[in-house]
C-alpha positions in Angstrom: 58.9 -21.1 17.6 56.7 -19.5 15.4 54.9 -22.1 12.7 55.8 -21.1 9.0 53.2 -19.2 6.9 51.5 -21.5 4.3 51.8 -19.9 0.8 50.4 -20.7 -2.5 47.7 -23.5 -2.8 48.4 -24.7 1.1 47.3 -21.2 2.4 43.9 -21.5 0.9 43.6 -25.0 1.8 44.1 -24.2 5.2 41.8 -21.4 5.0 39.1 -23.8 3.4 39.8 -26.3 6.3 39.8 -23.6 9.3 36.0 -23.0 7.5 35.0 -26.5 7.6 35.8 -27.1 11.0 33.9 -24.3 12.2 30.5 -24.6 10.4 30.7 -28.3 10.5 27.9 -28.5 13.3 26.1 -26.2 11.3 26.2 -28.3 8.2 24.9 -31.2 10.4 22.4 -29.4 12.0 20.9 -28.2 8.9 21.0 -31.5 7.1 18.6 -32.9 10.0 16.3 -29.5 9.5 16.1 -30.2 5.8 15.3 -33.7 6.4 12.6 -33.0 8.8 11.5 -30.1 6.3 11.2 -32.9 3.7 9.8 -35.6 6.1 12.6 -37.8 5.0 12.9 -39.6 8.4 10.3 -41.6 8.0 10.9 -44.9 7.0 9.2 -47.1 4.1 7.3 -49.6 6.5 4.9 -46.6 7.5 5.3 -47.8 11.2 6.5 -44.4 12.3 4.9 -42.4 14.7 2.5 -39.5 13.7 4.1 -36.0 13.6 3.2 -32.4 13.0 5.4 -31.0 10.5 5.2 -27.3 11.9 8.4 -26.5 10.1 6.8 -27.2 7.0 4.0 -24.9 7.7 5.9 -22.0 8.6 8.3 -21.9 6.1 5.6 -22.2 3.5 3.7 -19.4 5.2 6.8 -17.1 5.8 8.6 -17.2 2.7 5.4 -15.7 0.5 5.1 -12.9 3.0 8.5 -12.0 2.6 9.2 -13.0 -1.4 6.2 -13.6 -3.5 7.4 -12.0 -6.8 10.0 -10.7 -8.7 11.4 -7.3 -7.5 11.3 -4.4 -9.8 14.5 -2.6 -10.1 14.4 1.2 -9.5 17.6 3.3 -10.7 17.6 7.0 -10.0 19.9 9.7 -10.2 21.9 9.9 -7.0 21.3 13.7 -6.7 17.8 15.2 -7.9 19.8 17.9 -10.1 18.1 18.7 -13.7 20.2 16.6 -15.5 18.7 14.9 -18.6 21.6 13.0 -19.5 21.7 11.4 -16.1 17.8 10.7 -16.1 18.0 8.6 -19.6 21.0 7.0 -18.4 18.9 5.8 -15.3 16.2 4.7 -18.1 18.5 2.7 -19.9 20.1 1.0 -17.1 16.7 0.4 -15.1 15.0 -1.0 -18.4 18.0 -3.5 -19.1 18.0 -4.6 -15.4 14.3 -5.4 -15.7 14.9 -6.9 -19.2 17.5 -9.3 -17.3 15.4 -10.1 -14.5 12.2 -11.1 -16.5 13.5 -12.4 -19.4 16.2 -15.2 -18.1 15.0 -17.4 -15.3 18.5 -17.5 -13.3 17.6 -14.4 -11.0 13.9 -16.1 -10.1 15.5 -19.4 -9.2 18.5 -17.8 -7.1 16.2 -15.8 -5.1 13.8 -18.5 -4.4 16.3 -21.1 -3.6 18.5 -18.4 -1.2 15.1 -17.3 0.4 14.2 -21.2 1.1 17.7 -21.7 2.6 17.4 -18.7 5.0 14.4 -20.3 6.5 15.8 -23.5 6.8 19.4 -23.5 7.4 19.6 -19.9 7.9 22.2 -19.0 5.1 21.3 -18.3 1.4 23.8 -17.2 -1.4 23.6 -16.1 -4.9 26.5 -15.4 -7.2 26.7 -13.2 -10.0 28.8 -13.4 -13.4 29.3 -12.4 -16.8 28.6 -14.5 -19.7 29.0 -13.4 -23.3 27.8 -15.8 -26.0 29.9 -15.9 -29.1 29.3 -17.3 -32.3 31.3 -17.8 -35.7 30.8 -15.1 -38.5 28.5 -16.4 -41.1 28.3 -19.7 -39.7 25.5 -21.5 -37.4 26.1 -20.5 -33.5 28.4 -22.9 -31.7 27.2 -22.7 -28.4 30.2 -22.0 -26.8 30.4 -19.1 -23.8 33.1 -17.0 -22.8 33.6 -14.8 -19.7 35.2 -11.9 -18.3 38.6 -12.2 -19.3 40.2 -13.1 -22.7 43.6 -13.4 -24.1 45.1 -11.0 -26.8 47.5 -11.2 -29.7 50.3 -10.6 -27.0 49.0 -13.3 -24.5 48.1 -10.5 -22.4 44.8 -10.6 -20.7 42.2 -7.5 -21.1 38.6 -7.3 -20.0 36.0 -7.8 -22.3 34.6 -4.3 -23.6 37.3 -2.6 -21.9 39.7 -1.4 -24.8 39.6 -2.0 -28.7 42.5 -4.6 -28.9 40.7 -6.5 -31.8 38.0 -5.6 -34.2 36.8 -9.3 -35.0 33.5 -8.5 -32.9 31.1 -6.5 -34.1 27.9 -5.4 -32.5 24.7 -5.1 -34.5 23.5 -2.4 -36.0 21.1 -0.1 -33.9 20.5 3.4 -32.5 24.1 4.2 -32.7 24.2 4.2 -36.4 26.7 3.1 -39.0 26.9 -0.4 -40.8 26.2 -3.5 -39.0 28.5 -4.3 -36.5 30.4 -0.9 -36.7 30.8 0.1 -32.7 33.6 2.7 -32.4 36.0 2.2 -29.3 33.9 -0.8 -28.3 35.6 -4.0 -30.4 36.2 -7.2 -28.3 39.0 -9.9 -28.9 38.5 -13.3 -29.3 40.6 -15.7 -26.7 42.5 -17.8 -28.3 41.9 -20.5 -25.8 38.6 -22.5 -25.5 36.3 -19.9 -24.6 33.9 -22.0 -22.4 32.6 -20.7 -18.8 30.3 -23.2 -17.4 28.5 -23.1 -14.1 31.7 -22.1 -12.1 31.9 -18.8 -13.7 35.7 -19.6 -14.8 37.2 -17.9 -17.8 39.6 -18.8 -20.3 43.0 -20.8 -19.7 45.7 -19.3 -17.4 48.7 -18.3 -19.0 50.8 -21.3 -20.1 48.1 -23.4 -20.1 48.0 -26.0 -22.9 45.9 -24.2 -25.8 43.3 -27.0 -27.4 42.9 -24.6 -30.3 46.6 -24.4 -31.1 47.7 -25.0 -34.4 44.3 -24.3 -35.8 43.5 -21.4 -37.9 42.2 -18.4 -36.1 38.2 -17.9 -36.9 36.5 -14.5 -36.9 33.8 -14.6 -34.3 31.4 -12.0 -33.0 29.2 -11.7 -29.9 25.4 -13.2 -30.3 24.2 -12.0 -26.9 25.3 -10.9 -23.6 23.9 -11.8 -19.9 24.9 -11.4 -16.2 23.4 -14.7 -14.8 22.8 -15.1 -10.9 23.7 -18.3 -9.9 22.3 -20.2 -7.1 25.3 -21.6 -4.6 24.2 -24.5 -2.4 24.6 -23.9 1.2 27.3 -26.7 1.2 29.1 -25.3 -1.6 29.6 -21.6 -0.2 32.6 -20.6 2.1 34.2 -17.8 3.2 37.2 -16.7 5.3 36.7 -17.3 9.3 35.6 -13.9 10.4 33.0 -12.3 13.1 31.3 -10.3 11.0 30.8 -9.9 7.5 33.1 -6.8 7.0 36.0 -8.9 8.0 35.8 -11.6 5.5 38.6 -11.5 2.8 38.1 -14.2 1.0 34.8 -16.0 -0.5 34.4 -19.3 -2.6 32.4 -22.0 -4.0 32.7 -25.5 -5.3 31.7 -26.3 -8.3 31.4 -29.7 -10.1 32.7 -30.2 -13.3 32.6 -32.8 -16.0 35.7 -34.2 -18.3 34.5 -32.1 -21.4 34.1 -29.0 -19.1 37.7 -29.3 -17.6 39.1 -30.0 -21.3 37.4 -27.0 -22.5 38.1 -24.7 -19.8 42.0 -25.3 -18.6 43.1 -27.5 -21.4 43.8 -31.3 -21.9 46.8 -31.2 -20.0 45.5 -29.9 -16.8 42.4 -31.8 -17.4 44.0 -35.2 -17.1 45.9 -34.1 -13.9 42.2 -33.6 -12.0 40.5 -36.7 -10.9 37.0 -37.4 -11.8 36.1 -38.7 -7.8 33.5 -36.1 -6.6 30.0 -34.8 -7.1 27.1 -33.2 -5.4 26.2 -35.0 -2.3 22.6 -35.7 -2.1 20.5 -36.3 1.1 19.2 -39.9 2.0 16.0 -40.6 0.6 13.3 -42.7 2.1 15.2 -45.9 1.4 18.1 -44.4 3.8 20.6 -44.9 1.3 22.7 -42.1 -0.8 23.4 -42.3 -4.5 26.1 -40.2 -5.4 27.1 -39.6 -8.9 31.3 -39.4 -8.3 32.1 -38.6 -12.0 32.9 -34.8 -11.9 36.0 -33.0 -10.7 35.5 -30.8 -7.5 36.7 -27.2 -8.5 37.0 -24.4 -6.0 36.5 -20.7 -7.4 38.2 -18.3 -4.2 38.2 -14.7 -4.8 40.8 -13.3 -2.7 40.1 -9.4 -2.1 43.4 -8.9 -0.2 45.7 -10.3 -3.3 43.1 -8.8 -5.8 43.1 -12.3 -7.6 40.8 -15.0 -8.5 42.0 -18.5 -8.2 41.0 -22.1 -9.0 41.9 -24.9 -6.9 41.6 -28.7 -6.9 42.5 -30.4 -3.8 44.2 -33.2 -5.6 46.3 -30.6 -7.1 49.4 -29.0 -5.6 49.3 -26.0 -7.5 46.4 -23.5 -9.1 44.3 -24.9 -11.7 44.1 -21.3 -12.9 45.0 -17.7 -11.4 43.5 -14.3 -12.7 43.7 -10.7 -12.0 40.3 -9.3 -10.6 38.2 -10.0 -13.8 35.2 -8.1 -13.2 36.2 -5.1 -11.4 33.3 -4.9 -9.2 33.1 -2.2 -6.4 33.2 -4.7 -3.5 35.6 -7.0 -5.7 33.3 -10.3 -4.3 31.0 -11.4 -7.1 28.2 -12.2 -4.6 26.6 -10.0 -2.0 26.3 -10.6 1.7 24.4 -13.9 2.2 20.8 -13.3 3.1 21.2 -14.6 6.9 18.9 -15.8 9.9 19.8 -15.4 13.3 23.6 -13.6 13.9 25.5 -12.4 16.5 28.6 -10.2 16.5 31.3 -12.5 17.3 30.4 -15.3 14.6 29.4 -15.5 11.1 27.5 -19.3 11.7 23.9 -18.7 11.5 21.4 -20.1 14.1 18.4 -21.5 12.0 14.6 -20.3 13.0 13.9 -23.8 13.5 16.3 -24.3 16.4 14.8 -21.4 18.5 11.3 -23.7 18.5 12.6 -27.2 18.2 11.7 -28.3 21.9 7.9 -26.6 21.0 8.1 -28.6 17.8 9.2 -31.9 19.8 6.3 -31.5 21.9 3.9 -31.1 19.2 5.0 -34.3 17.5 4.6 -36.0 21.0 1.2 -34.6 21.1 0.5 -35.6 17.3 1.4 -39.1 18.2 -0.8 -39.6 21.4 -4.0 -38.1 19.5 -3.3 -40.5 16.9 -3.1 -43.3 19.3 -6.2 -42.0 20.9 -8.1 -41.7 17.6 -7.3 -45.2 16.7 -8.4 -46.8 20.1 -11.8 -44.5 19.8 -13.7 -47.5 18.9 -16.7 -49.4 19.9 -15.7 -52.4 22.0 -17.5 -54.7 24.3 -18.3 -58.3 25.6 -21.5 -60.2 25.3 -22.9 -63.3 26.5 -21.6 -66.3 24.4 -25.3 -68.1 24.9 -26.3 -65.3 22.6 -24.1 -65.7 19.4 -26.6 -63.2 17.4 -25.5 -60.5 19.4 -21.9 -60.4 17.7 -23.7 -59.5 14.5 -25.4 -56.8 16.0 -22.6 -54.3 15.0 -21.3 -56.1 12.0 -24.7 -56.8 10.1 -27.0 -54.5 11.6 -28.6 -51.9 9.2 -31.1 -49.4 9.0 -34.6 -51.1 10.3 -33.3 -54.3 10.3 -33.8 -56.9 13.5 -31.5 -59.9 14.4 -33.3 -62.8 15.8 -32.4 -64.7 19.3 -32.9 -68.0 20.5 -34.8 -68.7 23.5 -36.6 -65.2 23.7 -37.9 -65.8 27.2 -34.8 -66.9 28.8 -33.2 -63.3 27.1 -35.5 -61.5 28.5 -35.5 -63.0 32.3 -31.7 -62.1 32.0 -32.2 -58.3 31.4 -32.5 -58.5 27.5 -29.9 -56.6 25.9 -28.7 -54.6 28.5 -28.2 -57.6 30.5 -26.3 -59.5 27.8 -23.7 -56.9 26.4 -21.4 -54.3 27.8 -19.4 -51.7 26.0 -16.2 -50.2 26.9 -17.0 -46.5 28.1 -15.3 -44.0 25.6 -15.8 -40.9 28.0 -12.3 -41.4 29.3 -10.8 -41.4 25.9 -12.9 -38.5 24.4 -11.9 -36.5 27.4 -8.1 -37.4 26.9 -8.4 -36.6 23.2 -9.8 -33.1 23.9 -7.0 -32.2 26.1 -4.5 -33.2 23.6 -6.1 -31.0 21.0 -6.2 -28.4 23.5 -2.8 -28.7 24.5 -1.5 -28.8 20.8 -3.1 -25.5 20.0 -1.5 -23.8 23.1 1.9 -25.1 21.8 1.2 -23.8 18.3 0.8 -20.3 19.5 3.8 -20.3 21.4 5.5 -21.5 18.0 3.8 -18.8 16.3 4.7 -16.2 19.1 8.3 -17.1 18.7 8.4 -17.4 14.7 6.5 -13.9 14.0 3.6 -15.5 12.6 0.4 -13.7 13.7 -3.3 -14.7 13.5 -3.8 -11.9 11.0 -1.2 -13.5 8.7 -3.0 -16.8 8.6 -6.3 -15.3 7.9 -7.6 -16.1 11.6 -9.9 -13.3 13.0 -12.4 -12.2 15.4 -15.6 -11.3 14.1 -16.6 -9.6 17.3 -13.3 -7.0 17.0 -13.7 -3.7 15.6 -12.0 -2.5 12.2 -9.4 -0.3 14.6 -8.4 -3.5 16.6 -8.0 -5.6 13.3 -5.7 -2.5 12.1 -3.7 -2.6 15.1 -3.2 -6.2 14.7 -2.5 -5.7 11.2 0.4 -3.0 11.9 1.6 -5.3 15.0 2.4 -8.1 12.2 3.8 -6.2 9.8 6.1 -4.5 12.1 7.6 -8.3 13.0 7.8 -9.0 9.3 9.1 -5.9 8.2 12.2 -6.3 9.1 12.8 -9.7 7.2 11.1 -8.1 4.1 13.6 -5.5 4.5 16.8 -8.2 4.7 15.3 -9.8 1.6 14.8 -6.7 -0.5 18.8 -5.7 0.7 19.9 -9.2 -0.4 18.0 -8.4 -4.1 19.1 -5.1 -4.1 23.1 -6.1 -3.5 22.4 -9.0 -6.5 20.9 -6.1 -8.9 23.6 -4.0 -8.1 26.3 -6.4 -8.9 24.3 -6.8 -12.2 24.4 -3.5 -12.8 27.9 -2.9 -12.5 28.3 -5.9 -15.1 25.9 -4.5 -17.5 27.5 -1.1 -17.4 31.0 -2.2 -17.9 31.2 -5.2 -19.7 28.0 -5.0 -21.9 28.3 -3.8 -25.7 26.4 -0.5 -25.7 24.3 -1.9 -28.3 23.2 -4.9 -26.1 22.2 -2.2 -23.3 20.3 -0.3 -25.9 18.5 -3.8 -27.2 17.8 -4.9 -23.6 16.5 -1.2 -22.7 14.2 -1.3 -26.0 15.7 2.4 -26.5 13.9 2.6 -30.0 10.9 3.3 -28.1 12.1 6.1 -26.2 11.1 9.6 -27.2 13.3 11.6 -29.8 14.5 13.9 -27.2 15.8 11.0 -25.4 16.9 9.0 -28.3 19.4 12.3 -28.9 21.0 11.9 -25.3 21.7 8.2 -25.5 25.2 8.3 -26.5 26.3 10.8 -23.4 23.9 8.6 -21.6 26.3 5.3 -22.4 29.2 7.2 -21.4 28.2 8.1 -18.0 27.1 4.5 -17.7 30.5 3.3 -18.4 32.3 5.7 -16.0 31.3 4.7 -12.8 27.6 3.8 -12.5 27.1 3.2 -8.8 28.8 6.6 -7.9 26.0 8.9 -10.3 23.1 6.5 -9.6 21.4 4.5 -6.8 19.8 1.1 -7.6 17.7 -0.4 -4.8 14.7 -2.5 -4.5 11.6 -1.6 -2.3 10.6 -4.0 0.2 6.9 -3.5 -0.9 7.9 -4.7 -4.4 8.6 -8.5 -3.5 5.4 -9.0 -1.7 2.1 -9.5 -3.2 0.9 -6.6 -4.7 -2.3 -4.9 -3.5 -4.0 -4.0 -6.6 -6.3 -1.7 -5.1 -3.8 0.2 -3.1 -1.6 0.5 -6.7 -4.8 2.4 -8.3 -5.4 4.6 -4.8 -1.7 5.8 -5.2 -2.2 6.7 -8.9 -5.7 8.4 -7.8 -4.0 10.1 -5.2 -1.0 11.3 -7.4 -3.5 12.4 -10.2 -5.4 14.5 -7.9 -2.5 16.4 -6.3 -1.2 16.8 -9.9 -4.4 18.7 -10.7 -4.9 20.7 -7.9 -1.2 21.7 -8.3 -1.9 22.7 -12.1 -5.3 24.4 -10.9 -3.2 26.7 -8.5 0.0 27.2 -10.7 -1.9 27.9 -14.2 -3.2 31.4 -13.0 0.3 32.4 -11.4 2.0 31.5 -14.9 -0.6 33.7 -16.7 0.1 36.6 -14.6 3.7 36.3 -14.3 5.3 34.3 -17.3 8.9 34.5 -15.5 7.4 32.3 -12.7 6.6 29.2 -15.3 9.9 27.6 -15.0 10.0 27.5 -11.4 6.5 26.2 -11.1 8.0 23.2 -13.7 10.7 23.0 -11.2 8.2 22.3 -8.3 6.3 19.9 -10.5 9.3 17.7 -11.4 10.4 17.6 -8.0 6.9 16.2 -6.7 6.9 13.8 -9.8 10.6 12.4 -9.2 9.1 10.8 -5.8 6.8 8.3 -7.6 7.8 5.4 -9.0 7.8 4.9 -12.7 7.8 8.7 -13.2 10.7 9.0 -15.6 8.8 9.3 -18.6 7.0 12.1 -17.2 10.1 13.6 -16.1 11.3 13.8 -19.5 7.9 15.4 -21.0 8.5 17.9 -18.0 12.3 18.7 -19.4 10.9 19.0 -22.8 8.2 21.7 -21.7 10.7 23.4 -19.7 13.0 23.7 -22.6 10.2 25.0 -25.2 9.3 27.7 -22.5 12.6 28.6 -22.3 13.2 28.7 -26.0 9.8 30.9 -26.1 11.2 33.2 -24.0 14.7 33.4 -25.9 12.6 34.2 -28.8 10.6 36.9 -27.5 13.6 38.3 -26.1 14.9 38.6 -29.8 11.9 40.3 -31.1 12.0 44.0 -32.2 12.6 46.4 -29.6 9.6 48.1 -28.0 9.4 51.9 -28.2 10.7 54.4 -25.9 9.0 54.2 -22.4 9.5 58.1 -22.0 7.9 58.9 -25.3 5.0 56.4 -24.8 4.8 58.1 -21.8 4.2 61.5 -23.0 2.0 60.5 -25.5 0.2 58.9 -23.1 -0.4 61.9 -20.8 -1.4 64.0 -23.9 -3.9 61.7 -24.9 -4.9 61.8 -21.2 -5.3 65.8 -21.4 -7.0 65.7 -24.6 -9.5 62.8 -22.9 -9.8 64.8 -19.8 -10.8 67.8 -21.8 -13.5 66.3 -23.8 -14.8 64.5 -20.9 -15.2 68.0 -19.1 -17.2 69.3 -21.7 -19.4 66.8 -21.8 -19.7 66.6 -17.9 -20.9 70.1 -17.8 -23.3 69.8 -20.5 -24.8 66.7 -18.9 -25.1 68.7 -15.6 -26.9 71.4 -17.0 -29.7 69.0 -18.3 -29.7 67.4 -14.9 -30.3 70.8 -13.0 -33.4 71.7 -15.8 -34.7 68.3 -15.4 -34.2 68.1 -11.6 -36.1 71.7 -11.0 -38.9 70.4 -13.3 -39.2 67.0 -11.5 -39.0 68.9 -8.3 -42.0 71.3 -9.0 -44.0 68.3 -10.2 -43.2 66.6 -6.9 -44.0 69.7 -5.0 -47.6 70.1 -6.7 -48.1 66.5 -6.1 -47.3 66.6 -2.7 -49.7 69.5 -2.0 -52.1 68.0 -3.6 -51.9 64.4 -1.8 -51.4 66.6 1.6 -54.9 68.2 0.9 -56.7 64.8 0.1 -55.1 63.4 3.0 -56.3 66.2 5.4 -59.5 65.7 4.1 -59.9 61.8 4.6 -58.5 62.5 8.1 -61.1 64.9 8.8 -63.9 62.8 7.5 -62.5 59.9 9.5 -62.5 62.1 12.7 -66.0 63.0 12.3 -67.3 59.6 11.1 -65.4 58.2 14.1 -66.8 60.8 16.5 -70.5 60.2 15.3 -70.1 56.2 15.5 -68.4 56.7 19.2 -71.2 58.9 20.2 -73.7 56.6 19.1 -72.3 53.5 20.7 -72.1 55.9 23.9 -75.8 56.7 23.8 -76.8 53.2 22.9 -74.5 51.8 25.8 -76.1 54.2 28.3 -79.6 53.3 27.3 -79.0 49.8 27.7 -77.3 50.5 31.1 -80.4 52.5 32.4 -82.7 50.2 31.1 -81.0 47.1 32.7 -80.6 49.0 35.9 -84.4 49.6 35.7 -85.3 46.1 35.3 -83.0 45.1 37.9 -84.4 47.3 40.4 -87.8 46.5 39.3 -87.1 43.1 39.6 -85.0 43.7 43.0 -88.2 45.5 44.7 -90.6 42.5 43.4 -88.5 40.2 45.3 -88.4 42.3 48.2 -92.2 42.7 48.4 -92.5 39.0 47.5 -90.0 38.1 50.2 -91.7 40.4 53.1 -95.0 39.1 52.2 -93.9 35.7 52.8 -92.2 36.5 55.9 -95.4 38.1 57.4 -97.4 35.2 56.3 -94.8 32.9 57.8 -94.8 34.7 61.2 -98.3 34.7 61.0 -98.6 31.0 60.6 -96.2 30.4 63.4 -98.3 32.4 65.7 -101.2 30.4 64.8 -99.4 27.3 64.8 -96.5 27.0 67.4 -95.9 23.4 66.5 -94.9 24.5 62.7 -92.2 22.1 61.3 -89.1 23.6 61.3 -87.6 21.7 58.7 -90.3 23.0 56.3 -89.1 26.8 57.3 -85.2 26.0 56.6 -86.3 24.7 53.1 -88.1 27.8 52.6 -85.0 29.7 53.7 -83.3 27.7 51.1 -85.2 28.5 48.4 -85.2 32.1 49.0 -81.3 32.2 49.1 -81.4 30.3 45.8 -83.5 32.9 44.1 -81.3 35.7 45.7 -78.2 34.0 44.4 -79.4 33.2 41.0 -80.6 36.9 40.8 -77.5 38.3 41.8 -75.2 36.0 39.1 -78.0 37.6 36.4 -76.9 40.8 37.4 -72.9 40.4 37.3 -73.1 38.4 34.3 -75.1 41.6 32.7 -72.2 43.9 34.2 -69.5 42.1 32.8 -71.2 42.1 29.3 -71.5 45.9 29.3 -67.8 46.5 30.5 -66.4 43.9 27.4 -68.6 45.9 24.9 -67.0 49.3 26.5 -63.3 47.6 26.3 -63.7 46.8 22.7 -65.1 49.9 21.7 -62.1 51.8 23.5 -59.8 49.3 21.7 -61.3 50.2 18.1 -60.8 53.8 19.1 -57.4 53.4 19.7 -56.4 51.9 16.7 -58.2 54.3 14.8 -56.2 56.9 16.2 -52.8 55.0 16.0 -53.7 54.7 12.3 -53.9 58.6 11.6 -51.0 59.2 13.7 -48.8 56.8 11.8 -46.5 58.1 8.6 -48.0 57.7 5.4 -46.7 57.4 1.5 -48.2 58.7 -1.3 -49.5 56.2 -3.9 -49.0 57.1 -7.6 -50.9 55.9 -10.4 -49.5 54.8 -14.0 -49.8 58.5 -15.2 -47.5 59.5 -11.8 -50.4 61.4 -10.1 -51.2 60.9 -6.9 -53.9 58.2 -6.5 -54.2 57.8 -2.5 -52.4 57.5 0.8 -50.6 54.1 2.1 -50.2 53.9 5.5 -46.6 52.7 6.8 -46.3 50.0 9.3 
């Protein structure tokens, strides 16, 4: 037989119990991890083993790598149409979000704690709510807070700002005009019950609940200011329906601890009395090992059920709902929280696996090695034994100072024993030091393993090798960025979802004047101010369908100022290059200017913070269109056919005039040409005669010179031949005479020395060789002179045969002839 289905409060208590049972082990594990992170496991005695807190080191390294500063909201039109109203609306919501994020500390705190929870327990949660602050008119601020839903005169609950139910609330005057507080169509009702909304985000008393203001005279109130705070939800105080993936979750809740005053103010005195004050936030055990829990508050569960489209407030000690409301915020995804920031998940469970679990074995080894290193360091001291008969040796290591001596008794006996070496022996430290070095190396190896598991590379920790090239460093940096990019994208998506929830609340719940005040609309251009009423209507309709709101992952990490400057310089260079090419086209074809401006706008919209420039571009485009329309309204131009006929007639007249002038100029040119030709012919004839005379004279001079040189050469040759013949004859006669004498001497003296004869013959041969060399040198000189003469004659003949040009003087007459090379 099937079990009966629980209803009412019991249904949700069963859902909560199922969640607690599934996440019990995870909560216990997370508690141990946080204690290890805080190093709360040490006792106050100080006798604990030494540890290496690698968890703290890794978390402190990874958090700044993925979230180092407040994000920057980027609101853009979902489609890049030329929609001025959409552009102004995007500016308003983006500037309002920037004010919410930067002005109030809640978003900063929620992001910091959520990111820290993600790296410790593996899940970070943030909760968004609407919180208007009201005050009595013309009285000091009461400090009370109301929430999304208030009660009107007919005891019906209406969304704040959704309908004009009462004119008690008045928005301050501003850009929208009118008297202070006059805001047509945006009046807000005042709840008749206590309008307090504390950290739990609860809104107003439930129907039928005791009204603490009953019987009191109604006081007119107005909204002082509004905000959309982001609350951090502790990892123990958040829960959801059990599911395999986040898309299957149908209900989420958070536990809130309320004081008695908050209960009375929120639910009424009767309900507050039925809720026991027996709970409080559960703290971790400190160094003393004891928990000091403040059990003076009531534990209330705020549960959002998507299937029922309702919000419930539950106390485990109450059989009925403490409060029940219809969807108070009308958010797109119903839940007032985004998907939690998870660590490691699988598709079969939403129980996260903390990062520390994946390397806890290596962390344990690291602690063991650190403890052993601590023990070896403590043992690494100078120790030894000495001869008891020499007590002075004990003072050697305790009292000995620089340049100091310690006296010993019986020096002779001390020396006979071997002196200091024979009287003292120290414990060797080599074994301990080697073991210590091995422990250090092993610890570094384990740290490297942990860094590989967690994705913390050496480039992130600033460790590098000076011998590596710049390309190697860049590759390592890109690899490290790839491993961290997924973490950065997850944090960016988490921040984006929170900001989107804020944007929905701002657009649908805030008064228009509040949005304008947050966005500093008075500082916008006059053209944009004229579009503000239409932009506000667009924002209140359906903001997420018209706009794309996101957070860039790069905006969460520490910005590179040089890179930002380089990006702007690149933009200006590209912008200047486009204008250089577009301006000539616009001057030649004005009808192309709107298209050029559209292309420019297309490129500008890709840059962050370009909304202001888009407004200037839209203004310039409007001015150009207005100028073209004004030009179209000018008086009509003359008939093109008439202008064509007039132009043809003027062209014929100009043609006749040009023909007459051309004929006159031709006649004058012919006369001048004939005169110039006659002068040129006369000058050419005169130059030719002069040239012929000069050539004949040069020929005669050259012939005479050649004949003289030839005669001189012949005479020189003959004289040299005669001299050589005479010398040869004289030598021959001398040789014959010497030969005869030698023969006679040989005949008269048969024993004549043969070597003397050979010496004489050698002398004769030497004389003959020298004479022959002299004759040959003379003949060579004569041949060289003849070659030079022939070269000179050849050069002269080339000059005579080369083309020539008449050289004229200042008066224009021929002054000479120039040979052309």
